[in-house]
Every structure is written in structure tokens, then in C-alpha cells.
N, C-alpha and C positions, 0 to 999 in steps of 0.2 A: 184400456184399449185393446179390443182387439187386432191381431196384424191382419192384414191383407191377404188375400189369395195368392194374389200373386207374389209378396214374401214367402209365402210356403213353398211354392212352387219352387222359387229361385233356391230356397235350402233343400229343396228335394232332387235338384236339379242331377241328372246322371243317375238319379236310384232304378232298377230294374223290378218290376212289379212280374207276380203278385209278391206282397209284402202283407204281412200281419201289424195292426197297430204297433207292437211293439218293437218290430224291424223297424216302422215308418221313424218313430220315435228315436230309435237309435241309430239311424242313417243320420237324420237331422243334427244329434248331437255330435256325433263323430265329424259332420261336415260344418262346424261353428255357428251353427242356428242359435237363433238369440234364446235367451230365456224364455221370453213369451210366446216365441213360436213353437218352443219345445213343450210351454204348458199349453198351449193350443190345442196341439197335437195330441197330448195326453189326454185329452178331454173328448176325443172322438171315440165312436163306439167299436167296442173289442171285436174285429172282424179281420176278414180278409179285404184288402182293395187288389183288382186286378190291375188300377191303370190310375193316372195323376185322375182322370176325371171321375174315377170313385172316390177320392181324397176330395175335391172340389167340391162334389155334391153334399158330401155330409159336411165338409166346411161350409158350404154358403148358407146362409140365410138363418144359422142357429145362433143363438146367443150364448157366447161362456160365460162360467162363472165368473164373478167379479166384473163382469163389465155392466155399464149404468144403461138404464131406457132411455 
């Protein structure tokens, strides 16, 4: 099951942007994000994100590996 965007935003609370994908994943890991959230973040496109809305835009509407239809 894919995590909700609300869960992701909670896990990234306090992050300063811009950040690249790896920095976002590392921040989430260091701040206690679940393995599921970290896994979903690792599947985001490898680019720089300027704000939380950028992350949400990439996250929303996409099916992640392992998610059933």
C-alpha cells in the first residue's frame, strides 16, 4: 500500500528546500519516517525539489512499485 501524501508531508516537516531526492530521503530517514515512506520517496524522480508542493506534485497520481491496481 502506498503511503498518503499527508504522511509524507508529516515526515518532511521542518525540511528546508531546495533539496534533491537523496537529501529528501535522508532527511526522512533521520527524522523517523517509516520504511514505507522512505521506499516511496526513493521512487521519486531524481531532481531538485524547490518546495513541498514539488514533492506532492510528483507523488500524487503516480503508482509506485508494488502497489496493486
